[in-house]
C-alpha atoms as an extended CHARMM CRD file, in Angstrom:
* protein
*
       178  EXT
         1         1  UNK       CA             10.5720000000       -5.0370000000       17.1940000000  PROA      1               0.0000000000
         2         2  UNK       CA             11.3690000000       -1.6870000000       15.4350000000  PROA      2               0.0000000000
         3         3  UNK       CA              8.9600000000        0.2670000000       14.2620000000  PROA      3               0.0000000000
         4         4  UNK       CA              9.9650000000        3.2400000000       11.0840000000  PROA      4               0.0000000000
         5         5  UNK       CA              7.6150000000        6.0430000000       10.6940000000  PROA      5               0.0000000000
         6         6  UNK       CA              7.1690000000        7.3130000000        7.1270000000  PROA      6               0.0000000000
         7         7  UNK       CA              5.4620000000       10.3100000000        4.6430000000  PROA      7               0.0000000000
         8         8  UNK       CA              4.6310000000        9.7450000000        1.4780000000  PROA      8               0.0000000000
         9         9  UNK       CA              5.7600000000       12.4480000000       -1.4450000000  PROA      9               0.0000000000
        10        10  UNK       CA              3.9720000000       12.8340000000       -4.3530000000  PROA      10              0.0000000000
        11        11  UNK       CA              5.1900000000       11.9200000000       -7.9850000000  PROA      11              0.0000000000
        12        12  UNK       CA              7.6710000000       14.9700000000       -8.7160000000  PROA      12              0.0000000000
        13        13  UNK       CA              6.0570000000       16.4560000000      -11.8940000000  PROA      13              0.0000000000
        14        14  UNK       CA              2.6370000000       15.9220000000      -10.4200000000  PROA      14              0.0000000000
        15        15  UNK       CA              0.3730000000       18.1250000000       -8.8940000000  PROA      15              0.0000000000
        16        16  UNK       CA              0.5920000000       18.2050000000       -5.0030000000  PROA      16              0.0000000000
        17        17  UNK       CA             -2.4580000000       16.5360000000       -3.8910000000  PROA      17              0.0000000000
        18        18  UNK       CA             -4.7010000000       18.1400000000       -1.0450000000  PROA      18              0.0000000000
        19        19  UNK       CA             -3.5520000000       15.5160000000        1.5790000000  PROA      19              0.0000000000
        20        20  UNK       CA             -1.2130000000       14.2950000000        3.2310000000  PROA      20              0.0000000000
        21        21  UNK       CA             -0.0600000000       10.5260000000        3.8050000000  PROA      21              0.0000000000
        22        22  UNK       CA              1.8480000000        9.5430000000        6.8760000000  PROA      22              0.0000000000
        23        23  UNK       CA              2.2690000000        6.1100000000        9.0380000000  PROA      23              0.0000000000
        24        24  UNK       CA              4.2200000000        3.8550000000       10.7560000000  PROA      24              0.0000000000
        25        25  UNK       CA              5.4560000000        0.1450000000        9.7610000000  PROA      25              0.0000000000
        26        26  UNK       CA              6.5850000000       -3.0250000000       11.6960000000  PROA      26              0.0000000000
        27        27  UNK       CA              7.5230000000       -6.5230000000       11.6710000000  PROA      27              0.0000000000
        28        28  UNK       CA              7.2100000000       -8.5200000000       15.1240000000  PROA      28              0.0000000000
        29        29  UNK       CA              8.5450000000      -12.0670000000       14.4970000000  PROA      29              0.0000000000
        30        30  UNK       CA              6.4230000000      -12.4600000000       11.3620000000  PROA      30              0.0000000000
        31        31  UNK       CA              3.7180000000      -10.0110000000       11.8210000000  PROA      31              0.0000000000
        32        32  UNK       CA              3.9540000000       -7.0030000000        9.7300000000  PROA      32              0.0000000000
        33        33  UNK       CA              1.8330000000       -4.1740000000       10.9760000000  PROA      33              0.0000000000
        34        34  UNK       CA              1.5040000000       -0.8980000000        9.0020000000  PROA      34              0.0000000000
        35        35  UNK       CA             -0.7740000000        2.0710000000        9.5350000000  PROA      35              0.0000000000
        36        36  UNK       CA             -1.2930000000        4.7920000000        7.2190000000  PROA      36              0.0000000000
        37        37  UNK       CA             -3.2160000000        8.2610000000        7.9150000000  PROA      37              0.0000000000
        38        38  UNK       CA             -4.5390000000       10.1670000000        5.2410000000  PROA      38              0.0000000000
        39        39  UNK       CA             -5.0040000000       14.0190000000        6.0410000000  PROA      39              0.0000000000
        40        40  UNK       CA             -6.0870000000       17.3270000000        4.8340000000  PROA      40              0.0000000000
        41        41  UNK       CA             -9.3770000000       18.0790000000        2.7290000000  PROA      41              0.0000000000
        42        42  UNK       CA            -10.5180000000       14.5690000000        2.4730000000  PROA      42              0.0000000000
        43        43  UNK       CA            -13.8390000000       16.6740000000        0.3350000000  PROA      43              0.0000000000
        44        44  UNK       CA            -11.3270000000       16.9740000000       -2.5190000000  PROA      44              0.0000000000
        45        45  UNK       CA            -10.7640000000       13.0820000000       -2.5840000000  PROA      45              0.0000000000
        46        46  UNK       CA            -12.5060000000       10.3350000000       -3.9270000000  PROA      46              0.0000000000
        47        47  UNK       CA            -12.8950000000        7.8610000000       -1.0830000000  PROA      47              0.0000000000
        48        48  UNK       CA            -14.6060000000        4.7550000000       -1.4380000000  PROA      48              0.0000000000
        49        49  UNK       CA            -17.7880000000        4.2610000000        1.3170000000  PROA      49              0.0000000000
        50        50  UNK       CA            -17.1790000000        1.4930000000        3.7210000000  PROA      50              0.0000000000
        51        51  UNK       CA            -18.7240000000       -1.5290000000        2.4460000000  PROA      51              0.0000000000
        52        52  UNK       CA            -20.5100000000       -4.2610000000        4.5390000000  PROA      52              0.0000000000
        53        53  UNK       CA            -19.0420000000       -7.1590000000        2.6710000000  PROA      53              0.0000000000
        54        54  UNK       CA            -15.7460000000       -6.2620000000        1.9080000000  PROA      54              0.0000000000
        55        55  UNK       CA            -14.1410000000       -8.5220000000       -1.0270000000  PROA      55              0.0000000000
        56        56  UNK       CA            -10.9270000000       -9.4340000000       -3.0550000000  PROA      56              0.0000000000
        57        57  UNK       CA            -11.5240000000       -6.9790000000       -6.0550000000  PROA      57              0.0000000000
        58        58  UNK       CA             -9.2080000000       -6.2050000000       -9.1240000000  PROA      58              0.0000000000
        59        59  UNK       CA             -8.1240000000       -3.3090000000       -9.9880000000  PROA      59              0.0000000000
        60        60  UNK       CA             -8.6130000000       -1.0270000000       -6.9430000000  PROA      60              0.0000000000
        61        61  UNK       CA             -5.6660000000        1.3780000000       -7.9630000000  PROA      61              0.0000000000
        62        62  UNK       CA             -7.7970000000        3.1130000000      -10.4410000000  PROA      62              0.0000000000
        63        63  UNK       CA             -9.4330000000        5.0710000000       -7.4330000000  PROA      63              0.0000000000
        64        64  UNK       CA             -8.0540000000        5.7470000000       -4.1110000000  PROA      64              0.0000000000
        65        65  UNK       CA             -6.2330000000        2.7460000000       -2.7640000000  PROA      65              0.0000000000
        66        66  UNK       CA             -3.6150000000        2.3600000000       -0.3620000000  PROA      66              0.0000000000
        67        67  UNK       CA             -0.6680000000        0.1780000000       -1.1340000000  PROA      67              0.0000000000
        68        68  UNK       CA              2.6340000000       -1.7700000000       -0.5270000000  PROA      68              0.0000000000
        69        69  UNK       CA              4.7780000000       -3.8560000000       -2.0740000000  PROA      69              0.0000000000
        70        70  UNK       CA              6.7240000000       -6.3480000000        0.1880000000  PROA      70              0.0000000000
        71        71  UNK       CA             10.2080000000       -8.1360000000       -1.7010000000  PROA      71              0.0000000000
        72        72  UNK       CA             12.4000000000      -11.2050000000       -0.2030000000  PROA      72              0.0000000000
        73        73  UNK       CA             15.6480000000       -9.6170000000        0.4010000000  PROA      73              0.0000000000
        74        74  UNK       CA             18.0020000000      -10.7080000000       -2.6100000000  PROA      74              0.0000000000
        75        75  UNK       CA             15.4530000000      -12.3680000000       -4.7900000000  PROA      75              0.0000000000
        76        76  UNK       CA             13.0570000000      -10.8810000000       -7.6710000000  PROA      76              0.0000000000
        77        77  UNK       CA             10.1070000000      -11.9560000000       -6.3900000000  PROA      77              0.0000000000
        78        78  UNK       CA              7.6110000000       -9.8080000000       -4.6570000000  PROA      78              0.0000000000
        79        79  UNK       CA              4.1550000000       -8.8470000000       -3.5520000000  PROA      79              0.0000000000
        80        80  UNK       CA              1.5550000000       -6.3370000000       -4.1950000000  PROA      80              0.0000000000
        81        81  UNK       CA             -0.7090000000       -5.1640000000       -1.7440000000  PROA      81              0.0000000000
        82        82  UNK       CA             -4.1090000000       -3.1810000000       -2.5500000000  PROA      82              0.0000000000
        83        83  UNK       CA             -6.2460000000       -1.9640000000        0.1010000000  PROA      83              0.0000000000
        84        84  UNK       CA             -9.5940000000        0.0500000000       -0.8160000000  PROA      84              0.0000000000
        85        85  UNK       CA            -11.0830000000        2.3590000000        2.2900000000  PROA      85              0.0000000000
        86        86  UNK       CA            -14.0660000000        0.4020000000        1.3420000000  PROA      86              0.0000000000
        87        87  UNK       CA            -12.5060000000       -2.5480000000        2.5190000000  PROA      87              0.0000000000
        88        88  UNK       CA            -12.0090000000       -4.6990000000       -0.4370000000  PROA      88              0.0000000000
        89        89  UNK       CA             -8.6540000000       -5.8560000000       -1.3230000000  PROA      89              0.0000000000
        90        90  UNK       CA             -6.3140000000       -8.2640000000       -3.1660000000  PROA      90              0.0000000000
        91        91  UNK       CA             -2.8100000000       -9.1550000000       -3.6390000000  PROA      91              0.0000000000
        92        92  UNK       CA             -0.3760000000       -9.9810000000       -6.4050000000  PROA      92              0.0000000000
        93        93  UNK       CA              2.4400000000      -12.3010000000       -6.6610000000  PROA      93              0.0000000000
        94        94  UNK       CA              5.1200000000      -11.4030000000       -9.2380000000  PROA      94              0.0000000000
        95        95  UNK       CA              8.2310000000      -13.3000000000      -10.5030000000  PROA      95              0.0000000000
        96        96  UNK       CA             10.3880000000      -10.2290000000      -11.1300000000  PROA      96              0.0000000000
        97        97  UNK       CA              9.7610000000       -6.7950000000      -12.4760000000  PROA      97              0.0000000000
        98        98  UNK       CA              6.0400000000       -6.8840000000      -13.5900000000  PROA      98              0.0000000000
        99        99  UNK       CA              6.5960000000      -10.5820000000      -14.5150000000  PROA      99              0.0000000000
       100       100  UNK       CA              4.5870000000      -13.4580000000      -13.8950000000  PROA      100             0.0000000000
       101       101  UNK       CA              1.6830000000      -11.3380000000      -11.9990000000  PROA      101             0.0000000000
       102       102  UNK       CA             -0.7720000000      -13.9980000000      -10.2510000000  PROA      102             0.0000000000
       103       103  UNK       CA             -3.1180000000      -13.0540000000       -7.5910000000  PROA      103             0.0000000000
       104       104  UNK       CA             -1.7480000000      -14.5210000000       -4.4800000000  PROA      104             0.0000000000
       105       105  UNK       CA             -4.1660000000      -17.4210000000       -3.3740000000  PROA      105             0.0000000000
       106       106  UNK       CA             -2.2730000000      -17.9050000000        0.1430000000  PROA      106             0.0000000000
       107       107  UNK       CA             -4.8540000000      -15.2570000000        1.9990000000  PROA      107             0.0000000000
       108       108  UNK       CA             -8.4130000000      -15.8060000000        1.5770000000  PROA      108             0.0000000000
       109       109  UNK       CA             -9.0860000000      -12.4790000000        3.9300000000  PROA      109             0.0000000000
       110       110  UNK       CA             -6.8090000000       -9.2370000000        4.4840000000  PROA      110             0.0000000000
       111       111  UNK       CA             -7.5290000000       -8.3350000000        8.1150000000  PROA      111             0.0000000000
       112       112  UNK       CA             -7.6290000000       -4.9180000000        8.2760000000  PROA      112             0.0000000000
       113       113  UNK       CA             -9.5930000000       -1.2720000000        9.1750000000  PROA      113             0.0000000000
       114       114  UNK       CA            -10.4850000000        1.5550000000        8.3980000000  PROA      114             0.0000000000
       115       115  UNK       CA            -11.8290000000        4.6110000000       10.8280000000  PROA      115             0.0000000000
       116       116  UNK       CA            -13.0270000000        7.8760000000        8.2420000000  PROA      116             0.0000000000
       117       117  UNK       CA            -13.2610000000       10.6260000000       10.3640000000  PROA      117             0.0000000000
       118       118  UNK       CA            -14.1230000000       14.1670000000        8.9790000000  PROA      118             0.0000000000
       119       119  UNK       CA            -10.4550000000       15.4500000000        8.9570000000  PROA      119             0.0000000000
       120       120  UNK       CA             -8.6480000000       12.0870000000        8.4470000000  PROA      120             0.0000000000
       121       121  UNK       CA             -8.5330000000        8.4850000000        7.1830000000  PROA      121             0.0000000000
       122       122  UNK       CA             -6.6020000000        6.3130000000        9.1090000000  PROA      122             0.0000000000
       123       123  UNK       CA             -5.8190000000        2.3700000000        7.9330000000  PROA      123             0.0000000000
       124       124  UNK       CA             -4.6080000000       -0.3880000000       10.0020000000  PROA      124             0.0000000000
       125       125  UNK       CA             -3.2080000000       -3.7970000000        8.8420000000  PROA      125             0.0000000000
       126       126  UNK       CA             -1.9430000000       -6.6870000000       11.0140000000  PROA      126             0.0000000000
       127       127  UNK       CA             -0.6740000000       -9.1680000000        8.7470000000  PROA      127             0.0000000000
       128       128  UNK       CA              0.8110000000      -12.7420000000        9.4780000000  PROA      128             0.0000000000
       129       129  UNK       CA              3.2870000000      -13.0900000000        6.7270000000  PROA      129             0.0000000000
       130       130  UNK       CA              3.7840000000      -17.0680000000        7.3220000000  PROA      130             0.0000000000
       131       131  UNK       CA              1.6850000000      -18.0860000000        4.6720000000  PROA      131             0.0000000000
       132       132  UNK       CA              4.3890000000      -16.4410000000        1.7330000000  PROA      132             0.0000000000
       133       133  UNK       CA              7.8090000000      -16.0920000000        3.8090000000  PROA      133             0.0000000000
       134       134  UNK       CA              9.3750000000      -17.2640000000        6.8580000000  PROA      134             0.0000000000
       135       135  UNK       CA              9.9580000000      -15.4970000000        9.6700000000  PROA      135             0.0000000000
       136       136  UNK       CA             13.9410000000      -15.6560000000        9.1520000000  PROA      136             0.0000000000
       137       137  UNK       CA             13.6610000000      -14.0370000000        5.4430000000  PROA      137             0.0000000000
       138       138  UNK       CA             14.8060000000      -10.2810000000        5.4540000000  PROA      138             0.0000000000
       139       139  UNK       CA             12.0480000000       -8.2040000000        3.3280000000  PROA      139             0.0000000000
       140       140  UNK       CA             12.2360000000       -5.3090000000        1.4200000000  PROA      140             0.0000000000
       141       141  UNK       CA              8.8120000000       -2.8720000000        1.4600000000  PROA      141             0.0000000000
       142       142  UNK       CA              7.8070000000        0.3580000000       -1.0290000000  PROA      142             0.0000000000
       143       143  UNK       CA              4.7600000000        1.9470000000        0.6340000000  PROA      143             0.0000000000
       144       144  UNK       CA              2.6410000000        3.7670000000       -1.3780000000  PROA      144             0.0000000000
       145       145  UNK       CA             -0.8490000000        5.5000000000       -2.3680000000  PROA      145             0.0000000000
       146       146  UNK       CA             -3.3400000000        6.4980000000       -4.9960000000  PROA      146             0.0000000000
       147       147  UNK       CA             -5.3720000000        9.2970000000       -4.5210000000  PROA      147             0.0000000000
       148       148  UNK       CA             -8.0540000000       10.2410000000       -6.7160000000  PROA      148             0.0000000000
       149       149  UNK       CA             -9.5660000000       13.6990000000       -6.7600000000  PROA      149             0.0000000000
       150       150  UNK       CA            -12.6140000000       14.6330000000       -7.4070000000  PROA      150             0.0000000000
       151       151  UNK       CA            -11.9120000000       16.2730000000      -10.2750000000  PROA      151             0.0000000000
       152       152  UNK       CA            -10.7060000000       13.3430000000      -11.7230000000  PROA      152             0.0000000000
       153       153  UNK       CA             -6.8020000000       13.7000000000      -11.1500000000  PROA      153             0.0000000000
       154       154  UNK       CA             -4.8700000000       10.7420000000      -10.0980000000  PROA      154             0.0000000000
       155       155  UNK       CA             -1.7720000000       11.6270000000       -7.8470000000  PROA      155             0.0000000000
       156       156  UNK       CA              0.6370000000        8.7000000000       -7.1170000000  PROA      156             0.0000000000
       157       157  UNK       CA              2.2850000000        8.9450000000       -3.7010000000  PROA      157             0.0000000000
       158       158  UNK       CA              5.7040000000        6.8790000000       -2.5990000000  PROA      158             0.0000000000
       159       159  UNK       CA              8.4500000000        6.5820000000       -0.4240000000  PROA      159             0.0000000000
       160       160  UNK       CA             10.6180000000        7.5590000000       -3.3860000000  PROA      160             0.0000000000
       161       161  UNK       CA             10.1810000000        7.5900000000       -7.0270000000  PROA      161             0.0000000000
       162       162  UNK       CA             12.8460000000        6.2050000000       -8.9440000000  PROA      162             0.0000000000
       163       163  UNK       CA             11.2640000000        6.0850000000      -12.3360000000  PROA      163             0.0000000000
       164       164  UNK       CA             10.6500000000        8.9020000000      -15.0510000000  PROA      164             0.0000000000
       165       165  UNK       CA              7.1750000000        8.1100000000      -14.5650000000  PROA      165             0.0000000000
       166       166  UNK       CA              5.1250000000        7.1290000000      -11.2530000000  PROA      166             0.0000000000
       167       167  UNK       CA              6.0470000000        3.4310000000      -11.1970000000  PROA      167             0.0000000000
       168       168  UNK       CA              5.5450000000        1.7040000000       -7.7560000000  PROA      168             0.0000000000
       169       169  UNK       CA              7.1460000000       -1.7770000000       -8.9020000000  PROA      169             0.0000000000
       170       170  UNK       CA             10.5980000000       -0.5130000000       -9.5250000000  PROA      170             0.0000000000
       171       171  UNK       CA             12.5030000000       -2.3540000000       -6.8710000000  PROA      171             0.0000000000
       172       172  UNK       CA             14.9820000000        0.0430000000       -6.0730000000  PROA      172             0.0000000000
       173       173  UNK       CA             11.9100000000        1.8580000000       -4.3860000000  PROA      173             0.0000000000
       174       174  UNK       CA             11.4980000000       -1.0390000000       -1.5550000000  PROA      174             0.0000000000
       175       175  UNK       CA             13.5540000000        0.7070000000        0.7780000000  PROA      175             0.0000000000
       176       176  UNK       CA             11.9550000000       -0.0920000000        4.1410000000  PROA      176             0.0000000000
       177       177  UNK       CA             14.1930000000       -3.1140000000        5.2290000000  PROA      177             0.0000000000
       178       178  UNK       CA             12.3240000000       -5.3780000000        8.0260000000  PROA      178             0.0000000000
């Protein structure tokens, strides 16, 4: 198992958000482990309150949402994972760039936890990938986050931004290899 650390960057033409996002990611056998840490002025960020009954929901990216994109190496197929600080989640499968979008039904829950502290928010996910890929398949990952500020401004953060506009689906931005 090799663990890689990351630090997300805001889209270049956007206002710099009042927070930073760092973390780490690893794959042990076929367990994907990803941890995000949001630090900074959290009072300026819209952060959904924890839900007692987290569920699968659509359009989580319209508010503060931790995301990652997982693609099979040398394949156009990929998945988009959305994780809300409230505990809500969703997974979408794509056949190729923004094509064939379907809700991924292989998962009925997404096992992640959120710790909301006064100066930071930590999100940790431990996911068994066996439901969608074999342990022998290599994957490419893009790590991203949408930050909604109290002002209504939206910031798009990623490891890299390859497009003229913020676009997390561009396969060239899936730069973590596991």
